[in-house]
LUMTOR-387693 format. One line per 10 residues: number of its first residue (from 1); their letters; for each residue x, y, z of N, C-alpha, C. Coordinates in pm, whole numbers, plus 50000, padded with zeros to 5 digits. Example, Ala and Ser with C-alpha at 12.3 -4.5 7.8 and 13.67 -1.06 7.14 Angstrom:
// LUMTOR-387693
1 = as = 51319 49431 50780 51230 49550 50780 51320 49670 50780 | 51285 49775 50708 51367 49894 50714 51290 50003 50787
***
This chain:
// LUMTOR-387693
1 = mliliagpyr = 50051 49909 49997 49995 50003 49979 50081 50113 50009 | 50092 50241 49946 50102 50366 49934 50021 50405 50064 | 50134 50477 50188 50090 50503 50283 50100 50619 50405 | 50018 50732 50314 50054 50872 50343 50067 50874 50535 | 50218 50900 50547 50224 50926 50752 50187 51103 50760 | 50101 51083 50851 50055 51232 50898 50070 51247 51039 | 50124 51353 51069 50109 51440 51202 50165 51547 51174 | 50245 51611 51293 50257 51770 51339 50394 51751 51258 | 50408 51891 51190 50517 51918 51092 50563 52073 51125 | 50463 52159 51125 50472 52269 51155 50408 52344 51300
11 = sgtsddpgkm = 50284 52256 51322 50277 52285 51455 50327 52269 51579 | 50318 52365 51640 50394 52386 51819 50520 52446 51792 | 50592 52490 51628 50697 52510 51634 50715 52669 51628 | 50645 52727 51634 50639 52905 51594 50726 52903 51486 | 50731 52812 51380 50786 52799 51232 50946 52851 51297 | 51007 52766 51344 51142 52750 51396 51196 52607 51313 | 51290 52663 51200 51338 52581 51141 51397 52428 51167 | 51453 52452 51291 51482 52305 51351 51394 52233 51372 | 51298 52330 51482 51187 52215 51535 51079 52193 51386 | 51079 52235 51306 51008 52164 51209 51067 52065 51162
21 = eenlkrleqp = 51206 52024 51131 51293 51955 51089 51297 51821 51191 | 51298 51829 51330 51271 51745 51392 51130 51676 51374 | 51031 51782 51362 50930 51699 51318 50920 51587 51231 | 51010 51686 51099 50987 51575 50998 51030 51448 51019 | 51168 51490 51085 51225 51299 51142 51130 51203 51184 | 51047 51294 51316 50968 51201 51392 50855 51166 51267 | 50835 51239 51182 50725 51184 51077 50798 51046 51010 | 50922 51068 50961 50991 50972 50855 51024 50832 50974 | 51026 50847 51098 51079 50730 51154 50969 50565 51121 | 50869 50589 51100 50808 50491 51072 50804 50422 50914
31 = syalfkaghl = 50887 50490 50878 50886 50494 50728 51002 50326 50658 | 51052 50327 50741 51114 50206 50695 51081 50066 50741 | 51003 50074 50887 50901 49956 50890 50780 49975 50799 | 50751 50078 50795 50651 50006 50641 50677 49969 50536 | 50815 50029 50467 50865 49976 50386 50895 49835 50376 | 50981 49791 50513 51000 49647 50524 50869 49543 50536 | 50777 49602 50553 50604 49567 50516 50560 49496 50395 | 50658 49591 50288 50628 49605 50183 50524 49705 50111 | 50497 49812 50192 50452 49884 50168 50527 50041 50130 | 50505 50141 50045 50577 50263 50011 50502 50368 50104
41 = pmigewvalp = 50585 50420 50208 50544 50514 50278 50597 50651 50217 | 50505 50749 50227 50495 50859 50176 50428 50980 50296 | 50540 51119 50271 50491 51197 50334 50475 51318 50260 | 50354 51383 50306 50369 51524 50217 50461 51640 50213 | 50510 51640 50300 50664 51740 50286 50735 51725 50200 | 50748 51600 50190 50850 51540 50060 50835 51566 49985 | 50712 51598 49962 50655 51666 49741 50633 51788 49841 | 50572 51835 49890 50549 51982 49875 50680 52075 49914 | 50775 52038 49983 50870 52161 49992 50960 52144 49899 | 50984 51994 49804 51075 52110 49690 50961 52185 49594
51 = vwnaaggdhv = 50855 52119 49586 50749 52209 49525 50769 52374 49540 | 50765 52365 49685 50771 52510 49736 50883 52617 49717 | 50999 52493 49720 51142 52607 49701 51164 52613 49567 | 51092 52492 49489 51086 52560 49323 51020 52660 49275 | 50926 52684 49298 50802 52812 49308 50854 52910 49344 | 51002 52914 49488 51035 53059 49503 50989 53083 49623 | 50939 52978 49728 50893 53017 49853 50985 53077 49927 | 50951 53179 49975 51050 53290 50060 51040 53230 50223 | 50925 53205 50315 50930 53176 50443 50816 53106 50483 | 50793 53006 50535 50728 52897 50654 50627 53020 50621
61 = gddlyeeifh = 50490 52939 50580 50378 53074 50619 50316 53156 50510 | 50408 53193 50403 50369 53293 50318 50281 53224 50248 | 50201 53327 50101 50065 53291 50055 50127 53151 49964 | 50260 53147 49897 50298 53049 49824 50285 52927 49920 | 50324 52897 50042 50342 52802 50151 50174 52746 50120 | 50124 52874 50194 49961 52807 50188 49896 52751 50095 | 49939 52786 49943 49864 52749 49790 49943 52624 49792 | 50035 52546 49870 50114 52409 49844 50078 52311 49920 | 50099 52385 50031 50119 52275 50168 50003 52173 50178 | 49880 52243 50196 49800 52151 50230 49723 52105 50086
71 = pvagrllqlc = 49698 52150 49995 49653 52091 49856 49771 51940 49836 | 49867 51979 49856 49961 51845 49810 49891 51702 49892 | 49872 51727 50024 49823 51647 50087 49701 51572 50030 | 49599 51688 50002 49463 51635 49948 49492 51579 49818 | 49608 51623 49742 49630 51527 49617 49686 51414 49645 | 49763 51370 49731 49822 51258 49735 49722 51155 49812 | 49634 51204 49860 49523 51136 49931 49447 51088 49798 | 49415 51135 49677 49367 51044 49595 49489 50922 49526 | 49603 50929 49582 49676 50804 49530 49689 50702 49660 | 49677 50715 49767 49710 50661 49877 49628 50542 49953
81 = davlrlpges = 49622 50449 49958 49564 50343 50044 49524 50329 50183 | 49615 50434 50241 49576 50429 50392 49668 50572 50459 | 49661 50576 50560 49663 50703 50655 49736 50636 50766 | 49867 50645 50796 49940 50629 50935 49922 50814 51010 | 49822 50777 51137 49833 50936 51175 49909 50938 51301 | 50025 50988 51311 50096 50968 51402 50086 51068 51533 | 50094 51064 51639 50077 51136 51759 50074 51288 51764 | 50029 51364 51841 50071 51495 51829 49962 51607 51747 | 49926 51720 51822 49848 51840 51711 49883 51848 51608 | 49776 51860 51511 49793 51924 51387 49664 51924 51297
91 = kgadndvria = 49679 52029 51272 49531 52089 51205 49554 52025 51075 | 49619 51983 50991 49678 51966 50849 49665 51784 50920 | 49736 51742 50978 49734 51549 50978 49590 51595 51012 | 49494 51619 51117 49356 51583 51140 49296 51632 51001 | 49285 51711 50894 49248 51735 50794 49259 51604 50705 | 49408 51578 50691 49449 51486 50607 49355 51339 50644 | 49326 51310 50802 49223 51193 50851 49092 51235 50819 | 49046 51359 50809 48913 51355 50781 48866 51303 50610 | 48983 51371 50554 49004 51370 50404 48970 51196 50386 | 49074 51146 50417 49051 51026 50426 48953 50918 50469
101 = rergipvftr = 48894 50969 50575 48779 50855 50622 48654 50934 50512 | 48627 51045 50465 48529 51071 50387 48538 50968 50248 | 48689 50933 50216 48712 50866 50069 48707 50736 50121 | 48676 50705 50227 48671 50540 50269 48799 50473 50277 | 48959 50607 50300 49071 50483 50293 49082 50492 50469 | 49139 50359 50433 49158 50343 50615 49249 50430 50685 | 49216 50422 50836 49337 50531 50914 49373 50435 51031 | 49485 50447 51030 49611 50370 51114 49656 50500 51240 | 49601 50424 51351 49680 50523 51481 49793 50483 51504 | 49822 50345 51483 49940 50254 51523 49990 50188 51450
111 = ledvpgcgk = 50153 50228 51457 50193 50103 51298 50180 49976 51353 | 50143 49939 51451 50129 49794 51484 50018 49770 51429 | 49921 49816 51367 49781 49833 51318 49791 49816 51163 | 49897 49865 51088 49919 49833 50915 49938 49679 50916 | 49896 49675 50834 49923 49550 50789 50069 49488 50751 | 50120 49393 50817 50236 49338 50807 50359 49392 50917 | 50280 49538 50951 50343 49574 51092 50380 49545 51223 | 50247 49445 51268 50215 49388 51388 50322 49314 51445 | 50346 49343 51593 50455 49271 51692 50425 49123 51666
***
């Protein structure tokens, strides 16, 4: 399955780049386990950041950022087979879960519940 990993990226960081990088690393943590189980992990920021940079993004939260980041997740959810929602407050991740449920896409809140990832 193509699995979108959703969780805090910008939330709670006050747009501090170091904190956002730490959040991205947390989002990436389950990616190898998903891969080993035969799935393809996906994180919206893996797509949105290069697009934003290529478009000339200036600072986090600018108009271009808003134009790209959340729509990327919506587009990815047209392709994803499931969502893994990691803990932590995140309006974007909550929106990803909402969209997934509206589309009938399974949402997992624990890595162990993803097929092939149980202990």
